[in-house]
N, CA, C and O atoms as a MOPAC input file, in Angstrom:
PM7 MOZYME 1SCF
protein

 N      8.79300 1     8.95200 1     2.74400 1
 C      8.76300 1     9.75100 1     3.91200 1
 C      9.80400 1     9.85500 1     4.43900 1
 O     10.94100 1     9.87600 1     3.96800 1
 N      9.36400 1     9.93800 1     5.65300 1
 C     10.29900 1    10.61900 1     6.58200 1
 C     10.80000 1     8.92700 1     6.95900 1
 O     10.07100 1     7.95000 1     6.78400 1
 N     12.04800 1     8.88800 1     7.44300 1
 C     12.38200 1     7.74300 1     8.56900 1
 C     13.43900 1     7.33100 1     9.45300 1
 O     14.44500 1     8.04100 1     9.47000 1
 N     13.40000 1     6.40100 1    10.12900 1
 C     14.15700 1     6.28100 1    11.36900 1
 C     13.53400 1     7.04500 1    12.96800 1
 O     12.83800 1     8.04700 1    13.13500 1
 N     13.90900 1     6.43900 1    13.59000 1
 C     13.49500 1     7.28200 1    14.89300 1
 C     14.38300 1     7.51900 1    16.01100 1
 O     14.09700 1     7.47100 1    17.20700 1
 N     15.70000 1     7.83000 1    15.37300 1
 C     16.55100 1     8.68300 1    16.04900 1
 C     17.39600 1     9.20800 1    15.32300 1
 O     17.76000 1     8.90000 1    14.18800 1
 N     17.85900 1    10.39300 1    16.30600 1
 C     18.66700 1    11.58900 1    15.22500 1
 C     18.29700 1    12.37900 1    14.07000 1
 O     17.13900 1    12.77400 1    14.20300 1
 N     18.67200 1    12.64900 1    13.30900 1
 C     18.16600 1    13.88100 1    12.39900 1
 C     17.24500 1    12.75800 1    11.10800 1
 O     17.55300 1    11.78900 1    10.41500 1
 N     16.24900 1    13.43400 1    11.29500 1
 C     14.69600 1    12.74800 1    10.30000 1
 C     15.22800 1    13.33300 1     8.42300 1
 O     15.29400 1    14.45100 1     7.91300 1
 N     15.48500 1    12.05800 1     7.93400 1
 C     15.50300 1    12.18600 1     6.60400 1
 C     14.55500 1    12.17300 1     6.09200 1
 O     13.75300 1    11.37200 1     6.57300 1
 N     14.12400 1    12.89100 1     5.02300 1
 C     13.42400 1    12.94400 1     3.50800 1
 C     12.90400 1    12.52300 1     3.05600 1
 O     12.01000 1    12.30400 1     3.87300 1
 N     12.49400 1    11.91100 1     1.82000 1
 C     12.49600 1    11.09800 1     0.89400 1
 C     12.11300 1    12.25100 1    -0.73300 1
 O     11.00300 1    12.71400 1    -0.99700 1
 N     12.85200 1    12.36600 1    -1.21200 1
 C     12.40000 1    13.05400 1    -2.37200 1
 C     10.79100 1    13.04000 1    -2.74600 1
 O     10.23400 1    11.94600 1    -2.83400 1
 N     10.10200 1    14.16000 1    -2.94700 1
 C      8.15300 1    13.41000 1    -3.50300 1
 C      8.22100 1    13.53600 1    -4.70900 1
 O      7.12200 1    13.25400 1    -5.18800 1
 N      9.10500 1    13.87900 1    -5.64700 1
 C      8.91500 1    13.74600 1    -7.25700 1
 C      9.53500 1    12.91900 1    -6.89900 1
 O      8.59500 1    12.26300 1    -6.45100 1
 N     11.07500 1    11.83500 1    -6.51300 1
 C     11.77000 1    10.55700 1    -7.01800 1
 C     10.41400 1     9.60200 1    -6.24300 1
 O     10.50500 1     8.38900 1    -6.43100 1
 N      9.32200 1    10.03200 1    -5.49200 1
 C      9.36400 1     8.75100 1    -4.19100 1
 C      7.75800 1     8.46000 1    -5.11900 1
 O      7.25000 1     7.35200 1    -5.29400 1
 N      7.33000 1     9.49100 1    -5.49700 1
 C      6.37600 1     9.16100 1    -6.81600 1
 C      6.46300 1     8.47500 1    -8.23600 1
 O      5.36800 1     8.09900 1    -8.65500 1
 N      7.30200 1     8.28800 1    -8.87700 1
 C      8.12600 1     7.79400 1    -9.85000 1
 C      8.94000 1     6.49800 1    -9.21000 1
 O      9.69200 1     5.79200 1    -9.88300 1
 N      8.68200 1     6.31100 1    -7.87300 1
 C      9.18200 1     4.43100 1    -7.21100 1
 C     10.91100 1     4.65700 1    -6.53600 1
 O     11.46500 1     3.86500 1    -5.77300 1
 N     11.39400 1     5.71500 1    -6.97700 1
 C     12.14100 1     5.97800 1    -6.37400 1
 C     12.90000 1     6.52100 1    -5.08800 1
 O     12.62600 1     7.61100 1    -4.58800 1
 N     13.88200 1     5.66400 1    -4.59500 1
 C     13.65300 1     5.45200 1    -2.88700 1
 C     15.69300 1     6.86800 1    -3.19200 1
 O     16.86900 1     6.55800 1    -3.38300 1
 N     15.06900 1     8.06100 1    -3.07800 1
 C     15.95600 1     8.78600 1    -3.08100 1
 C     15.92300 1     9.91100 1    -1.51800 1
 O     15.00000 1    10.65900 1    -1.19900 1
 N     17.13100 1     9.71300 1    -0.83500 1
 C     17.28700 1    10.91000 1    -0.31900 1
 C     17.30500 1    12.02000 1    -0.46700 1
 O     17.81300 1    12.45000 1    -1.50300 1
 N     16.64500 1    13.12400 1     0.71200 1
 C     16.85300 1    14.53100 1     0.28800 1
 C     18.00100 1    15.29900 1     0.74400 1
 O     18.08800 1    14.97200 1     1.92700 1
 N     18.92900 1    16.12400 1     0.50000 1
 C     19.95400 1    16.20200 1     1.51100 1
 C     19.59000 1    18.07200 1     2.07300 1
 O     18.78000 1    18.75200 1     1.44400 1
 N     19.99500 1    18.36600 1     2.73200 1
 C     19.82700 1    19.77700 1     3.27900 1
 C     21.01000 1    20.81500 1     3.51900 1
 O     22.08500 1    20.64000 1     4.09200 1
 N     20.42800 1    22.07200 1     2.84200 1
 C     20.91100 1    22.77100 1     2.71000 1
 C     21.02200 1    23.95000 1     3.73600 1
 O     20.30800 1    24.91800 1     3.47500 1
 N     21.84400 1    24.03200 1     4.92500 1
 C     22.12100 1    24.94200 1     6.24800 1
 C     21.55100 1    26.17100 1     5.63900 1
 O     20.46300 1    26.58700 1     6.03700 1
 N     22.63000 1    27.16900 1     4.10800 1
 C     22.85900 1    28.48900 1     4.36600 1
 C     21.20300 1    28.80600 1     3.57400 1
 O     20.54100 1    29.76300 1     3.97300 1
 N     20.91400 1    28.30700 1     2.95800 1
 C     19.44700 1    28.11700 1     2.34000 1
 C     18.18600 1    28.06500 1     3.04800 1
 O     17.30700 1    28.90400 1     2.85500 1
 N     18.06100 1    27.00200 1     3.94800 1
 C     17.46200 1    27.06000 1     4.83800 1
 C     15.98900 1    25.77500 1     3.90500 1
 O     14.78000 1    25.99400 1     3.98600 1
 N     16.53600 1    24.72700 1     3.23700 1
 C     16.15900 1    23.91800 1     2.42100 1
 C     16.57500 1    22.67700 1     1.83200 1
 O     17.69700 1    22.30700 1     1.48300 1
 N     15.62400 1    22.18900 1     1.79300 1
 C     16.52600 1    20.34700 1     1.19000 1
 C     15.95200 1    20.51200 1     0.08200 1
 O     14.90300 1    21.13300 1    -0.09000 1
 N     17.00000 1    19.63400 1    -1.24000 1
 C     17.11300 1    19.37300 1    -2.23900 1
 C     17.48100 1    17.87500 1    -2.68000 1
 O     18.44400 1    17.30100 1    -2.17200 1
 N     16.75500 1    17.33500 1    -3.54500 1
 C     17.58900 1    16.70900 1    -4.17500 1
 C     18.27600 1    16.57400 1    -5.38200 1
 O     17.82500 1    17.04200 1    -6.42700 1
 N     19.82200 1    15.68800 1    -5.28800 1
 C     20.49200 1    15.56800 1    -6.25700 1
 C     19.93400 1    14.78700 1    -7.62400 1
 O     20.37300 1    15.06300 1    -8.74100 1
 N     19.35400 1    14.21500 1    -7.49100 1
 C     18.79300 1    12.86800 1    -8.65500 1
 C     17.68600 1    13.90600 1    -9.39600 1
 O     17.98300 1    13.91000 1   -10.59100 1
 N     16.77500 1    14.59900 1    -9.20800 1
 C     16.09300 1    15.28900 1    -9.93500 1
 C     15.83000 1    16.21300 1    -9.69400 1
 O     14.66800 1    16.43100 1   -10.03700 1
 N     16.65700 1    17.66000 1    -8.86500 1
 C     16.86200 1    18.79100 1    -8.95900 1
 C     15.64200 1    19.51300 1    -8.54600 1
 O     15.22800 1    20.57600 1    -9.00800 1
 N     14.96900 1    18.57500 1    -7.33200 1
 C     13.69100 1    19.34300 1    -6.71600 1
 C     14.23500 1    20.57900 1    -5.72800 1
 O     15.46200 1    20.65800 1    -5.78700 1
 N     13.97200 1    21.00200 1    -5.34400 1
 C     14.30900 1    22.16600 1    -3.82400 1
 C     12.37400 1    22.08800 1    -3.29000 1
 O     11.32200 1    21.94700 1    -3.91400 1
 N     12.72100 1    22.26000 1    -1.93000 1
 C     11.44000 1    22.50200 1    -1.12600 1
 C     12.46000 1    22.98000 1     0.20500 1
 O     13.68000 1    22.91200 1     0.35700 1
 N     11.00500 1    23.64900 1     1.34700 1
 C     11.51700 1    23.44900 1     2.42000 1
 C     10.95800 1    22.24300 1     2.97200 1
 O     10.91600 1    21.34000 1     2.13600 1
 N     10.40900 1    21.86000 1     4.38100 1
 C      9.88200 1    20.76200 1     5.11800 1
 C      8.49300 1    21.46000 1     4.83600 1
 O      7.90200 1    20.49100 1     4.36000 1
 N      7.68900 1    22.36500 1     4.81300 1
 C      6.26100 1    22.44400 1     4.91900 1
 C      6.30400 1    21.75400 1     3.46000 1
 O      5.60000 1    20.76300 1     3.27000 1
 N      6.79900 1    22.06300 1     2.83300 1
 C      6.15600 1    22.15800 1     0.99300 1
 C      6.55300 1    20.74000 1     0.70300 1
 O      6.19200 1    20.45300 1    -0.43800 1
 N      7.38600 1    19.37600 1     1.52700 1
 C      8.17700 1    17.91800 1     1.68800 1
 C      6.49500 1    17.91900 1     2.13600 1
 O      5.68900 1    17.93600 1     1.20600 1
 N      6.12200 1    17.90500 1     3.14900 1
 C      5.18700 1    17.78200 1     3.75800 1
 C      3.77600 1    17.43100 1     3.23500 1
 O      2.86700 1    16.61100 1     3.36900 1
 N      4.15800 1    18.60600 1     2.52100 1
 C      2.42700 1    19.12800 1     1.83300 1
 C      2.48500 1    17.80100 1     0.69900 1
 O      1.60200 1    16.95300 1     0.83000 1
 N      3.30800 1    17.64800 1    -0.19000 1
 C      3.59000 1    16.98600 1    -1.23600 1
 C      3.42000 1    15.27100 1    -0.55900 1
 O      2.84500 1    14.38100 1    -1.18700 1
 N      4.07900 1    15.06400 1     0.88800 1
 C      3.63100 1    13.83000 1     0.92600 1
 C      2.17600 1    13.45300 1     1.26200 1
 O      1.91300 1    12.29600 1     1.59000 1
 N      1.20000 1    14.42600 1     1.18700 1
 C      0.31100 1    14.54200 1     2.00100 1
 C     -0.57400 1    14.55800 1     1.27000 1
 O     -1.70000 1    14.34800 1     1.72200 1
 N     -0.34000 1    14.87800 1    -0.47000 1
 C     -1.16300 1    14.60800 1    -1.54000 1
 C     -0.71800 1    13.39800 1    -2.08300 1
 O     -1.42200 1    12.84900 1    -2.93000 1
 N      0.58600 1    12.77800 1    -1.64900 1
 C      0.60900 1    11.38400 1    -2.16200 1
 C     -0.08500 1    10.94300 1    -1.80400 1
 O     -0.85700 1    10.49700 1    -2.65300 1
 N     -0.42800 1    10.68400 1    -0.45700 1
 C     -1.13300 1     9.61500 1     0.34200 1
 C     -2.47000 1     9.56200 1    -0.05400 1
 O     -3.17800 1     8.63200 1    -0.43900 1
 N     -2.72600 1    11.09200 1     0.17100 1
 C     -4.86600 1    10.81500 1    -0.69300 1
 C     -4.73300 1    10.58800 1    -1.57900 1
 O     -5.60600 1     9.72600 1    -1.68700 1
 N     -4.12800 1    10.66200 1    -2.82100 1
 C     -4.22000 1     9.63800 1    -4.52000 1
 C     -3.98000 1     8.45900 1    -4.47600 1
 O     -4.02700 1     7.79300 1    -5.51000 1
 N     -3.56500 1     7.72600 1    -2.89600 1
 C     -2.88400 1     6.50200 1    -2.54400 1
 C     -3.54900 1     5.56900 1    -1.50200 1
 O     -3.26700 1     4.42800 1    -1.13500 1
 N     -4.67900 1     6.57100 1    -1.09500 1
 C     -5.19800 1     6.29900 1     0.10700 1
 C     -5.99400 1     4.55600 1     0.16000 1
 O     -5.47800 1     3.76900 1     0.95300 1
 N     -6.76600 1     4.23700 1    -0.38000 1
 C     -6.96000 1     3.01900 1    -0.71600 1
 C     -6.21600 1     1.62500 1    -1.15900 1
 O     -6.82100 1     0.55600 1    -1.24900 1
 N     -4.99200 1     1.76900 1    -1.38900 1
 C     -3.96600 1     1.08200 1    -2.42600 1
 C     -3.63700 1    -0.21800 1    -1.47100 1
 O     -2.82000 1    -1.00800 1    -1.94100 1
 N     -4.23800 1    -0.54500 1    -0.06600 1
 C     -3.82600 1    -1.47900 1     0.26600 1
 C     -5.59700 1    -2.17400 1     0.90100 1
 O     -5.75100 1    -3.19700 1     1.56900 1
 N     -6.52400 1    -1.37300 1     0.49000 1
 C     -7.98800 1    -1.96900 1     0.70400 1
 C     -8.07500 1    -2.40100 1    -0.92300 1
 O     -7.72900 1    -1.94500 1    -2.01300 1
 N     -8.94500 1    -3.88700 1    -0.22900 1
 C     -9.50900 1    -5.06800 1    -1.21400 1
 C    -10.82200 1    -4.50300 1    -1.69900 1
 O    -11.68000 1    -3.95200 1    -1.01000 1
 N    -10.84100 1    -4.76400 1    -3.19500 1
 C    -12.09900 1    -4.29200 1    -3.74300 1
 C    -12.79200 1    -5.72500 1    -4.39300 1
 O    -12.29500 1    -6.10500 1    -5.45300 1
 N    -13.87900 1    -6.51500 1    -3.83400 1
 C    -14.16400 1    -7.49000 1    -4.25600 1
 C    -15.32100 1    -6.86700 1    -5.57500 1
 O    -16.15900 1    -6.02500 1    -5.25300 1
 N    -15.25100 1    -7.35300 1    -6.96000 1
 C    -16.10000 1    -7.19600 1    -7.77000 1
 C    -16.53600 1    -8.81300 1    -8.03900 1
 O    -15.77400 1    -9.75400 1    -8.26400 1
 N    -17.94300 1    -8.82300 1    -7.94500 1
 C    -19.26100 1    -9.74800 1    -8.55500 1
 C    -19.28000 1    -9.69200 1   -10.20100 1
 O    -19.53300 1    -8.60100 1   -10.71200 1
 N    -19.13700 1   -10.32600 1   -10.67600 1
 C    -19.20300 1   -10.19200 1   -12.42000 1
 C    -20.74400 1   -11.05900 1   -12.29500 1
 O    -21.65200 1   -10.54100 1   -12.94400 1
 N    -21.03500 1   -12.10700 1   -11.65000 1
 C    -22.12000 1   -13.19600 1   -12.06600 1
 C    -23.08400 1   -12.76700 1   -11.05300 1
 O    -23.94400 1   -13.63700 1   -11.18400 1
 N    -23.53500 1   -11.91500 1   -10.04300 1
 C    -24.58000 1   -11.48300 1    -9.83000 1
 C    -26.13300 1   -11.54500 1   -10.55700 1
 O    -27.07700 1   -10.94200 1   -10.04900 1

């Protein structure tokens, strides 16, 4: 996901992020898109934010504790 509070926003590669690799995406001014040099993912800011949203919905209950009682 994006990081930092000052200056330019850095995005993490959504494909690498799903694989739990922490890779920053690089910006290509000529093509107006971001790219990852590890997995060759290319996308606009809108595409990256959509992939982040998909990741959030998939793991929305990640921090929630589910208690199961087997002896009720």
